[in-house]
N, C-alpha and C positions, 0 to 999 in steps of 0.2 A: 318537926321529927315528932311531936307528938303522936302526929292526924298517921302520918306514915305507920306505930307503932300499931294502932286501933284497927287501922285497915289489912293488914298481916295478921291479929289477932281474933278480927270479924272471919276471913279467905280460910282461918285457921276451923273456927266453928262452926262456918259451914262443910265445909268439908270434911267434920267430923260427924256433923248429922247427916252426910247422904248415905251413911255401907245403917244408919239406924231408921232412918226414913225407908228406903230401898226393904231392907228387914221386915218396920210394920206392914210396907206393902206387899211384900210376897207371900204374909204374914194373913191379914186376909184375904188375898187371893185365895190360896191353902184354904184357910177355914168355911170361904162361901163352897169351896168345889166340895170339900168336905161334905158341907150344911145338903149338900144336891145333891152328891152319889151313898148321902144316908136312905134318901130318900129314890134310888133308883135301886138299890139292894131290898129288892121284897119281900124276899124269905130271909133279911135281919141277920144272912149267916154270916158274914162281913167280907166274899165273895161274889163278886160279878160274873154272870151267866153271861152269852153272850146274847139272848134276848132280853136278860135285865139293860144288858147296857147297849143294845136297838131300842130301846127307847128313850135315851139322849143320844144315838148315834144312830141315825137309821139307816146308813149306809156303810155301819160297816160291815164288814168281811170276814168267812171264819179265816182266814190268812190275815189279814190284821190285827185280827185277835188271836192271832196261836205269837206274833209279834209282841204282843201287847204282856203277854204271858211269858217274864222275864226268866222266870225261875223253873216254868212247862212241869208247875202238878194241874197245868187242864182247866187252872179258873184265873181270874184275875180279881188282884188282891189291893188296897186303898194303894198300900206301894205302891203297885206299878199303876194303877192307873192312874196320881198325885205325879208321880215319874215320867209320864205322857204325857198328861198337861204339861207341866212345868218346860218340859223337853220342846213342844211345840208340836206332836205327835197327831197330840186331839186341843180340838177349839177348846178353852176353857167351856166349861157348861153356863145354864141361860137362865 
């Protein structure tokens, strides 16, 4: 009986740790992408022009860029870029 309880507790630890590990992994990806995004923002205005984004995404069209600009302010900000990467619209930056 004691072995069964220990097994159950070990399973609970694994189940509890999975969300924590997932959050840590996502945080690491977001941090890495944020570092690359900062380098891509050559004029350091916190926004990504089509020209700046093409340094990383050379095949990005004007239409695709407009779709990334979800708030329609004619620029892609860090939240829009992060969301596009997280949603799989854009690949993670190398």
